[in-house]
C-alpha positions as CSV (number, residue, x, y, z in Angstrom):
1,M,-44.8,-106.8,-14.2
2,D,-47.4,-107.7,-11.5
3,R,-51.1,-106.9,-11.7
4,T,-50.9,-103.8,-9.5
5,N,-48.2,-102.1,-11.6
6,R,-50.2,-102.9,-14.8
7,I,-53.2,-101.2,-13.3
8,K,-51.1,-98.1,-12.3
9,L,-49.6,-98.0,-15.8
10,A,-53.0,-98.2,-17.4
11,A,-54.2,-95.4,-15.1
12,V,-51.3,-93.2,-16.1
13,G,-52.0,-93.9,-19.8
14,V,-55.6,-92.9,-19.4
15,A,-54.7,-89.7,-17.6
16,V,-52.1,-88.8,-20.3
17,L,-54.7,-89.5,-23.0
18,A,-57.3,-87.3,-21.3
19,A,-54.7,-84.5,-20.9
20,V,-53.8,-84.7,-24.6
21,V,-57.5,-84.6,-25.7
22,A,-58.2,-81.7,-23.3
23,S,-55.1,-79.8,-24.5
24,V,-56.1,-80.1,-28.1
25,E,-59.6,-78.7,-27.3
26,F,-58.1,-75.9,-25.2
27,L,-55.6,-74.9,-27.9
28,A,-58.3,-75.0,-30.6
29,M,-60.4,-72.6,-28.6
30,R,-57.5,-70.4,-27.6
31,N,-56.1,-70.0,-31.1
32,Y,-59.3,-69.9,-33.3
33,R,-60.0,-66.6,-35.1
34,E,-63.3,-65.7,-36.7
35,T,-63.4,-64.3,-40.2
36,V,-65.2,-61.1,-40.7
37,I,-66.2,-60.0,-44.2
38,L,-65.8,-56.2,-44.7
39,G,-69.0,-55.0,-46.1
40,P,-69.8,-52.2,-48.6
41,S,-69.5,-49.3,-46.2
42,V,-66.5,-50.5,-44.1
43,S,-64.0,-47.7,-44.6
44,E,-61.4,-48.6,-42.0
45,V,-60.5,-51.2,-39.4
46,R,-58.7,-49.9,-36.4
47,K,-57.2,-51.6,-33.3
48,L,-58.3,-50.7,-29.8
49,S,-54.6,-50.3,-28.9
50,Q,-54.7,-47.0,-30.8
51,Y,-56.8,-45.7,-27.9
52,E,-55.1,-47.6,-25.1
53,P,-51.5,-48.7,-26.0
54,S,-51.1,-51.2,-23.2
55,L,-53.6,-53.5,-25.0
56,S,-51.2,-54.0,-27.9
57,G,-50.2,-57.7,-28.0
58,T,-53.1,-58.8,-25.7
59,P,-56.2,-60.7,-26.8
60,N,-58.3,-57.6,-26.2
61,D,-56.6,-55.5,-28.8
62,V,-59.8,-56.0,-30.7
63,N,-60.9,-54.7,-34.1
64,I,-63.0,-51.6,-34.5
65,Y,-65.0,-51.6,-37.7
66,I,-65.8,-48.1,-39.0
67,M,-68.5,-47.6,-41.6
68,D,-68.4,-44.1,-42.8
69,S,-70.9,-42.7,-45.3
70,G,-68.6,-39.8,-46.2
71,K,-71.6,-37.5,-45.5
72,P,-72.3,-35.3,-42.4
73,G,-74.1,-36.9,-39.5
74,G,-73.6,-38.5,-36.1
75,T,-71.8,-41.7,-34.9
76,V,-73.5,-44.7,-33.5
77,M,-71.4,-47.5,-31.9
78,V,-72.5,-51.1,-31.4
79,L,-70.8,-53.6,-29.1
80,G,-71.1,-57.3,-29.6
81,G,-69.3,-59.9,-27.5
82,T,-69.4,-58.1,-24.2
83,H,-70.4,-61.5,-22.8
84,P,-69.3,-64.2,-25.2
85,E,-71.6,-66.8,-23.7
86,E,-74.4,-64.7,-25.3
87,P,-73.9,-65.5,-29.0
88,V,-76.5,-63.2,-30.5
89,G,-74.3,-60.1,-30.0
90,P,-71.4,-61.4,-32.2
91,I,-73.8,-62.7,-34.8
92,A,-75.8,-59.5,-35.0
93,A,-72.5,-57.5,-35.1
94,H,-71.2,-59.6,-38.0
95,I,-74.4,-59.1,-39.9
96,L,-74.0,-55.3,-39.4
97,V,-70.4,-55.2,-40.6
98,E,-71.1,-57.4,-43.6
99,N,-74.3,-55.8,-44.8
100,A,-74.8,-52.2,-43.6
101,R,-74.8,-49.4,-46.1
102,L,-74.2,-46.0,-44.6
103,E,-76.0,-43.1,-46.3
104,A,-75.4,-40.5,-43.6
105,G,-73.1,-40.4,-40.6
106,R,-71.1,-43.3,-39.2
107,L,-71.7,-46.7,-37.7
108,V,-69.0,-48.3,-35.6
109,V,-69.1,-51.9,-34.7
110,V,-67.0,-54.1,-32.3
111,T,-67.8,-57.8,-32.8
112,R,-65.7,-59.1,-29.9
113,A,-65.6,-56.5,-27.2
114,N,-64.0,-58.9,-24.7
115,R,-62.1,-61.4,-26.9
116,S,-60.3,-62.8,-23.8
117,A,-63.6,-64.1,-22.5
118,S,-64.3,-65.9,-25.8
119,L,-61.0,-67.8,-25.4
120,Y,-62.2,-69.4,-22.2
121,S,-65.1,-71.5,-21.0
122,R,-67.1,-71.5,-17.7
123,N,-65.8,-74.1,-15.3
124,G,-68.3,-76.8,-14.4
125,E,-71.0,-75.8,-16.9
126,A,-70.2,-78.1,-19.8
127,Y,-70.7,-75.2,-22.3
128,P,-70.0,-76.1,-26.0
129,N,-66.7,-74.5,-27.1
130,F,-68.1,-73.4,-30.5
131,F,-71.4,-72.7,-32.2
132,R,-72.3,-72.7,-35.8
133,V,-74.8,-70.9,-38.1
134,K,-75.9,-72.6,-41.2
135,T,-75.6,-70.6,-44.5
136,D,-76.1,-71.2,-48.2
137,W,-72.4,-71.8,-48.6
138,G,-71.8,-73.9,-45.5
139,E,-71.4,-73.2,-41.8
140,K,-70.0,-70.1,-40.1
141,K,-68.3,-71.0,-36.8
142,W,-67.8,-68.9,-33.7
143,R,-66.3,-69.4,-30.3
144,L,-68.7,-69.4,-27.4
145,G,-66.7,-68.5,-24.3
146,D,-67.6,-67.2,-20.8
147,R,-69.0,-64.2,-19.1
148,G,-65.7,-62.9,-17.9
149,G,-62.2,-62.8,-19.4
150,S,-59.7,-65.7,-19.1
151,P,-57.6,-65.9,-15.9
152,L,-54.7,-66.6,-18.3
153,D,-54.9,-63.0,-19.5
154,S,-55.9,-61.3,-16.2
155,W,-54.3,-62.5,-12.9
156,P,-54.7,-62.5,-10.0
157,D,-58.3,-61.7,-9.2
158,P,-58.6,-59.5,-6.1
159,E,-60.4,-61.0,-3.1
160,V,-62.9,-58.1,-3.5
161,Y,-63.1,-56.1,-6.7
162,V,-63.3,-52.4,-5.9
163,H,-64.8,-50.6,-8.9
164,W,-63.1,-47.4,-10.0
165,P,-63.9,-44.6,-9.6
166,S,-67.1,-45.3,-7.5
167,H,-65.3,-47.6,-5.0
168,Q,-68.3,-49.8,-5.0
169,M,-67.4,-53.4,-3.9
170,L,-68.3,-56.1,-6.4
171,A,-67.6,-59.8,-6.7
172,Y,-64.0,-60.7,-7.3
173,M,-64.5,-62.3,-10.7
174,D,-66.3,-59.1,-12.0
175,I,-62.9,-57.5,-12.6
176,R,-62.9,-59.7,-15.7
177,N,-66.5,-58.8,-16.7
178,L,-66.5,-56.1,-19.4
179,N,-70.0,-55.0,-18.2
180,R,-68.7,-54.3,-14.7
181,T,-65.5,-52.4,-15.4
182,W,-66.7,-49.2,-17.2
183,P,-65.4,-46.5,-17.4
184,G,-62.1,-48.4,-16.9
185,R,-58.7,-47.2,-15.9
186,A,-55.3,-47.2,-17.6
187,D,-53.4,-48.9,-14.8
188,G,-56.0,-51.6,-14.1
189,L,-56.2,-55.3,-15.1
190,L,-56.9,-56.3,-18.7
191,T,-60.7,-55.8,-18.7
192,E,-60.4,-52.4,-17.0
193,R,-57.9,-51.3,-19.6
194,T,-60.3,-52.6,-22.3
195,T,-63.2,-50.4,-21.2
196,F,-60.7,-47.5,-20.7
197,G,-59.7,-47.9,-24.3
198,L,-63.3,-48.1,-25.5
199,M,-64.1,-44.9,-23.4
200,N,-61.2,-43.1,-25.1
201,F,-62.6,-44.1,-28.5
202,I,-66.1,-42.9,-27.5
203,R,-64.8,-39.5,-26.4
204,Q,-62.3,-38.9,-29.1
205,E,-64.5,-40.0,-32.0
206,K,-67.5,-38.2,-30.5
207,V,-69.8,-41.2,-30.4
208,D,-73.5,-40.0,-30.0
209,M,-75.0,-43.3,-29.0
210,L,-73.6,-46.6,-27.7
211,I,-75.6,-49.8,-28.0
212,D,-74.4,-52.9,-26.0
213,L,-75.9,-56.2,-27.1
214,H,-76.8,-58.9,-24.5
215,E,-78.8,-62.0,-23.7
216,A,-80.2,-63.1,-20.3
217,E,-81.6,-66.2,-18.6
218,L,-85.4,-66.3,-18.4
219,E,-85.1,-66.4,-14.6
220,Y,-83.6,-62.9,-14.7
221,P,-86.1,-60.0,-14.3
222,V,-84.4,-57.6,-16.6
223,E,-85.5,-59.5,-19.7
224,N,-86.6,-58.6,-23.3
225,T,-85.9,-55.0,-22.5
226,I,-83.9,-51.8,-23.4
227,V,-81.9,-50.5,-20.4
228,A,-81.3,-46.8,-20.9
229,H,-79.2,-44.1,-19.3
230,E,-81.3,-41.0,-18.7
231,K,-79.9,-39.3,-21.8
232,A,-81.4,-42.1,-23.9
233,Q,-84.7,-42.6,-22.2
234,E,-86.8,-41.0,-24.8
235,I,-85.2,-43.1,-27.5
236,A,-85.7,-46.3,-25.5
237,A,-89.3,-45.5,-24.6
238,M,-90.3,-44.7,-28.2
239,A,-88.4,-47.8,-29.6
240,S,-90.2,-50.0,-27.0
241,M,-93.6,-48.8,-28.0
242,M,-93.0,-49.0,-31.7
243,L,-91.4,-52.4,-31.8
244,T,-94.0,-53.9,-29.4
245,A,-96.8,-52.5,-31.6
246,Q,-95.4,-53.2,-35.0
247,E,-92.9,-56.1,-34.9
248,F,-92.4,-58.2,-31.9
249,A,-94.8,-61.0,-30.7
250,V,-93.3,-60.8,-27.2
251,P,-93.1,-57.1,-26.1
252,I,-89.8,-55.4,-25.5
253,G,-89.8,-53.2,-22.4
254,M,-87.8,-50.3,-21.2
255,E,-85.8,-50.0,-17.9
256,F,-84.1,-47.0,-16.3
257,S,-80.3,-47.5,-15.7
258,P,-79.8,-47.6,-11.9
259,K,-77.7,-44.7,-10.7
260,A,-76.4,-46.7,-7.7
261,L,-75.1,-49.7,-9.6
262,H,-71.7,-49.1,-11.1
263,G,-69.5,-50.5,-13.8
264,L,-72.2,-51.1,-16.4
265,S,-72.1,-49.6,-19.9
266,H,-75.6,-48.1,-19.7
267,R,-74.6,-46.2,-16.6
268,E,-70.9,-45.2,-16.9
269,V,-70.7,-44.4,-20.6
270,G,-73.5,-41.9,-20.2
271,D,-72.0,-40.5,-17.1
272,Y,-68.4,-40.2,-18.4
273,S,-68.9,-39.1,-22.0
274,E,-71.3,-37.1,-24.1
275,A,-72.8,-40.3,-25.6
276,M,-76.2,-41.7,-24.9
277,S,-75.9,-45.3,-23.7
278,I,-78.3,-48.2,-24.0
279,L,-78.2,-51.9,-23.5
280,F,-80.5,-54.6,-25.1
281,E,-81.5,-57.9,-23.5
282,V,-83.2,-60.9,-25.1
283,A,-84.0,-64.3,-23.7
284,E,-81.5,-67.2,-23.9
285,P,-82.6,-70.4,-22.2
286,M,-79.1,-71.9,-22.2
287,L,-78.2,-69.5,-19.4
288,D,-80.9,-70.7,-17.0
289,R,-79.8,-72.7,-14.0
290,I,-82.8,-75.1,-14.3
291,R,-81.9,-76.1,-17.9
292,G,-81.4,-79.7,-19.2
293,V,-78.5,-80.8,-21.4
294,T,-76.2,-77.8,-22.2
295,D,-75.3,-78.3,-25.8
296,E,-75.1,-76.4,-29.1
297,S,-78.6,-77.5,-29.9
298,L,-80.0,-75.8,-26.8
299,L,-77.9,-72.7,-27.5
300,M,-79.1,-72.3,-31.1
301,E,-82.7,-73.7,-30.9
302,G,-83.5,-72.2,-27.5
303,K,-85.7,-75.2,-26.5
304,D,-85.7,-76.9,-23.1
305,D,-88.4,-78.9,-21.4
306,F,-87.1,-78.0,-17.9
307,V,-87.3,-74.2,-18.6
308,V,-90.8,-74.7,-20.0
309,E,-91.8,-76.5,-16.8
310,A,-90.3,-73.6,-14.7
311,G,-92.5,-71.2,-16.7
312,K,-95.6,-73.2,-15.7
313,H,-94.7,-72.6,-12.0
314,G,-94.2,-68.8,-12.5
315,L,-90.5,-68.9,-12.1
316,L,-89.6,-67.0,-15.4
317,Y,-89.7,-63.4,-16.5
318,A,-90.2,-64.2,-20.2
319,P,-92.7,-66.6,-21.9
320,M,-91.4,-70.0,-22.8
321,D,-93.2,-72.8,-24.7
322,E,-92.2,-75.6,-27.0
323,K,-91.2,-73.1,-29.7
324,G,-88.4,-71.8,-27.4
325,W,-86.2,-68.8,-28.2
326,P,-84.4,-69.9,-31.4
327,I,-81.4,-67.9,-32.7
328,E,-83.3,-66.3,-35.5
329,V,-85.8,-64.7,-33.1
330,R,-83.0,-63.4,-30.9
331,V,-80.9,-62.0,-33.7
332,G,-83.9,-60.5,-35.4
333,R,-85.0,-58.7,-32.2
334,H,-81.5,-57.2,-31.7
335,L,-81.2,-56.0,-35.3
336,S,-84.7,-54.4,-35.4
337,T,-84.0,-52.7,-32.1
338,I,-80.7,-51.3,-33.3
339,L,-82.3,-50.0,-36.5
340,Q,-85.3,-48.6,-34.6
341,C,-83.1,-46.7,-32.1
342,I,-81.0,-45.3,-34.8
343,D,-84.0,-44.1,-36.7
344,I,-85.5,-42.4,-33.6
345,F,-82.1,-40.9,-32.8
346,S,-81.9,-39.5,-36.3
347,M,-85.4,-38.1,-36.1
348,M,-84.7,-36.4,-32.8
349,T,-81.3,-35.0,-33.8
350,P,-81.5,-34.4,-37.6
351,D,-78.2,-32.5,-37.6
352,R,-76.5,-35.7,-36.3
353,S,-78.6,-38.3,-38.2
354,V,-77.3,-41.7,-39.1
355,T,-78.9,-43.5,-42.0
356,V,-78.4,-47.2,-42.5
357,S,-79.8,-49.5,-45.2
358,G,-79.1,-53.1,-46.2
359,V,-79.6,-54.6,-42.7
360,P,-82.5,-57.1,-42.2
361,R,-85.2,-56.5,-39.7
362,Y,-86.9,-59.1,-37.4
363,A,-89.4,-60.5,-39.9
364,E,-86.8,-61.0,-42.6
365,V,-84.4,-62.8,-40.2
366,I,-87.3,-65.0,-39.0
367,E,-88.1,-65.9,-42.6
368,K,-84.6,-66.6,-43.9
369,G,-82.5,-67.2,-40.8
370,P,-79.4,-65.3,-39.8
371,G,-77.2,-67.4,-42.1
372,A,-78.8,-65.8,-45.1
373,F,-77.0,-62.5,-44.2
374,L,-73.5,-63.9,-43.6
375,K,-71.2,-63.7,-46.6
376,D,-69.0,-66.5,-47.9
377,P,-65.3,-65.7,-47.0
378,A,-64.2,-67.5,-50.2
379,Q,-66.0,-65.0,-52.3
380,A,-65.1,-61.9,-50.3
381,E,-62.7,-59.2,-51.5
382,K,-61.8,-57.9,-48.1
383,I,-61.7,-59.8,-44.8
384,A,-60.4,-59.4,-41.3
385,Q,-59.7,-61.8,-38.5
386,D,-61.3,-61.3,-35.1
C-alpha cells in the first residue's frame, strides 16, 4: 500500500472513530432519564397525553406531579424545564416535588415542560451535555439541553413561524420554543401540541396561578424580575417589594406582560384561561454571548471574567463580580419567589388558599446548597422517571 492510500485509510479511521465517539454521546443524552423522588404530598403522577392524546409516545408526554392536601383550596402550577439550557427551573421543580408538604389546596409541578429540548444541544455553542449537583449521598445528574425542542422530534421548521391564533410572525426556530407557542393547537407541531395539552390541563383542573421558571443572560434587559399578566400584577408587585426588602441582596423587579408580544406563557395563559400567569427570571452568565469557556463549572458557579469585564463597561442589566451567580443563589431566588407569590395569592383569595411547608427559602439554600434538599433515590419508597 503506497503512502497516499495509507493516509486516506488513516483519515477514514479517524473519521469513523470520531463518529463513534459522537454517537455514544448523542445516545447517552437522548436516552438518559432523570429520577424524581415522590415526596410526602405527591398524590398522583399523570401524563400530559391525558390532556392531549397526540403526545402519547413522544418525548413531550411529560409527567405532571400533583400534590394534593386533601383539603379545600386553590391550585398553583409550576413549570420547570421550559428552556432546558436554564438549569435552575428543573432543580427548583425537583426540590418542590421531593420536599413540599401541602396543608391546603394543591400544588402541581412539571419538572421537564419541554423534554424534547433537553434531549438536544445547541449547535456551535459547546454546551455541556449534563450538569450535576453535589449532595450528601453523591451527585444528582441532569441533562442540559437547548432552548428549543430537537429537530428529530419536530420537523420541518417553517420558513416563518406564524403564531396561532394571533398570526404574529416569529423566527422559524421558535416553533420549537415552548415559550413562544402558547396557547398551542391540537394540529400543530410537537411544541404547539405540548402547550395545547398544558392549556387543557390548566382549564380542566382549574389552575388559579401558573408560575414559569426561567434564567436569562445578564445582557438581557428583562433580568431578575417577575413578568406578570395583568391578572397577577398585584401579586407580582407585592412579592417584588417584600423579597427585595427582606431576602434578596440583588433586588427583584416586576414587569408588565406585553400585550403585543404573543406566544409567551405570561401573556397567553392569562388570556386563554382563568389562571393568573407569571414568569420568573434570574441571571445566568453561561447564556451571555461574551462569556469565556462554556463548561459545567461556568454553568454551576456562574463566574466568568469576561462577563465581569462587560459589567465594568455598562453592558449588563444585572450586577456581576467575582462572586458570580452560583447555582445556590439562583435556585434560592426561585424557591423564595414561588413561596412568596403563593403566600400573597392565599392572602388575597382566602377561599382558594394554597399552603405549602417543607420547601427551603433563599437563605437556607445559600447556607446548605440545593443538594441538601435532593433525596437519595436508593432510599426512596416511590420514584418516577422524567
